[in-house]
N, C-alpha and C positions, 0 to 999 in steps of 0.2 A: 568555573565555566558553567553557564546555563545552557541547557539543551531543550529544544522544542521538538516534539515527536508527534506528527499528525497520524491519526489512526482512523481507519474506515470500517464501518459496519457493512458486512456483505453476507450473502447466503453462505452458510457453512460449506466448507469444501467437500464434506462427505455426502451432501444432499444432491440428489439428481434433480436438476432444475426442470420446471415445466413451463411451457409457453401458454399464455392465456388463449382462451378459445377464439377470441377475436383477432389474435395475432398482434396485439398492441404492445406486447412486452412480456417479461417474465412474471409468472404468478408468484407473488410473495406471501399470499395468505397462508397462515399457519405453517410457515416454513422456518426452520431453525436458522437463526442468524448468529454470526460470531465476528471476531476481529479478523480482518484480512491477514492471511499468513505472512505476507511480506512486512506488514506493519508490526506484527508480533516480533519479527526479527529486529526491526528498528528499535522497539522498546527494549528488548533484551540487550542490544548493544549499548544503549544509553545507560541501562542499569549496571552493566558490567563496568562501564567507564566510571560510574559513580562509586562502585565498590572498590575500584583502584585509586580513588581519591582525585580523579581527573575532573569529574563533574560534581557540581555542588547542588544543582536543582534540575529536575526533569518535569517538563510541562507537557501533558498529553492534550492534544487538540483534535476535535472531530467536528465535521460538518454534516448535519443530517437531522432526522426527526428526533423527538424526545427520547425514543428508545436507544438512541446512540449513547446515552448516559451509561448504559450497561457496558458498552465497548470501552468507554473511558474508565469505568470502574475496574475492568479487567486490567487495563494498563496500570492503574493505581495499585492493584493487588500485586502486580509483578514488580513494582518498585518506584513508579512515578510519584511525584510529590503532590501535584494538583492538576486539575483539568479545566479545559475551556470547551464548552459546547456552543457552536454557532448553529442555532436551531432553525430548521426550515424543512418543510414537507415537499419542496420542489426537487426535481432532479437537478443536481448540480454538476456541471461539466468541469473538466480539469482546469480550464482557464479561470473560471469563477473561483474554484477552490484555491488556486495559486494567488489570486488577487486578495482573497480573504486572509490567507496565511501571511501575505506580505504586510497587510495591515496589522495583524497580530504580532509579527516580528517587530514592526515599528513601535508597538506598545510595550512589548516585553523585553526587547533588546537582547535576544539570546546570542550566544557565541557560535552555536551550531544548530542546524536543522537536519535531523535524520528521519527519513521516511522510506517506506517500501518503494521498490522500483516500479511497481504496478499493482493494481487491484485485480482480483480474480473475477470480478463481475464484468468490467468493461475492457480490461487489458490495455488501457490506453498508453501507459508508460509515458506520461506527459507532465504530470504535476510538478515533479522535482525540477525538471529542466526549465519549465515556465517560471517557477518560483525563483530559481537562480538568476534568470534573465531579468525579472522584475526588480530583484534586489541588487543586481549587478555584483553578485558574489561568485567566487569560484565554486565549481561543482565537480563532484566525483560520483559517477553513476556505476551501478552494478558492483558495489564494493563486496569483495570476498574476504578482505582483511583490513582492519583499521587500527592504526597505532598512533598515539599522541607522543610526539618527540619534541621536547623543548617548547617552542612557540608555534609549531606547525604540525600538520598531520601527514602521515604516510599512509596512502590508500592503495591497496592492491586490487586490481580488477582483471577479470578474464577477457581476453580478446581472441580473435581468430588464430593468431600466431602464438598464443601462450598467455603469459601474465604480464600486465603492465602496472608499474608502480608510479604513483603520482605524489609529488610533494606539494602540499597545499597550505596556504595561510588561512587563518580564521579571521573573521567569520566565514562559514562555508555551508554549502548544501550537499548532503550525502544521501544517495539512494542505495538500498541494501539488496543484495542478492541472496539466494538460498544458502550458499556455502559460508556465509559470514559467521553464523552461529546456530545453535539449536535452542529455541526459546524454552524457558523453564515453565513448570506448572506452578501456579500460585498456591501457596500453602493456606490452610484454613485460617490461621491467625492473621495472615496478611490480607485475606479476603475480608475478614472482620474489620481490620484497620482501615481498609480502603473505603468502607462505608462512612467513615468519619472525615475522610479527606475532602477538601473543598472542590466543587465544580462550579465555575462561573458560567452562567447562561447568557448568551448574546444572540443577536439576530444580524442578518446581513445588512439591514438598514443602520444598525449601530456603527458599522464600519463604512457605510456609504458605498457599498458594492452592489452593482446590478448583476443578479445571478440568472437573469432570463436566459433560457437555453438558446443557443445559436443553431442547433441542429434539430431536425425533426425525424423521428423514427417512423418510417413508412410502414414497415411490416417486420415481424419477427417470426422465424420459422425454425422448427427443430431440424437437425441434420437428418439426412436420409438414413434409413436403417441399413446396417451393414449386411450385404448379401452373403450367403453361405459359400464356403470354399468348395472347390471341385478337386477330386482326386483323379489324376491322369495316369494312364497305364504306361506311356512311353515318353521319352524326351521329344520325339517327333510331334506328339500331340501337344506338348507344352509349347514348342516352337510355333506350331500352327496357330494356337490360341493367342500367343503374344503378337504374332504377325497379323492375323486376320481379324481378331476381336479387340485386343487391347491397342493394336496399332503402334506398338513401341519398337518394332523391328522393321 
């Protein structure tokens, strides 16, 4: 079984993001970037399936600037076999990413696509679903457990009422949730080996996909600072504030 794992380069989750002075977006200058945490979970799941003998090859794919090669190298160090970078400096929206991935799927013919349910920069939670629709493949979103059984997959996902288990045929598209696994740290020998693994560089034009943004960001603002709390003397004071100031009673 061949698995395709898209990975995205985002601002590291430990970094406090800053808005540009003109409000045009987030300031990325001299900011630490890393692999999207949900994408790490997707890579880890593919590697675990390979270690069990279920998967024969893992292909890491990223869409972004030249620096996204570092993100692919991280996936290669975790256990992916080779990478594909669709290089562009433009902002790429989920639909454009899904169209590019659909073209790559047509070229590589994988049996499974595993990707993070969302990226922590835009929180769109759209790419996996759009890709499944373009490919007309079954999809399992927010996977918290994934098991290969005979010629199908058993996928467990959390829903409002508890847990839901889906039986899916392959090929399929899977999006990962936090509880699926805990990604490993790449060892130094694997980091060195990753430097020798191949990464093919393509462009959107190579796949004939128009990635022109369909949305325009009007302005970006930081959230309002959290106001300090107030210590009240009595329950009556609390009720008064909830009724007259907060308006919740």
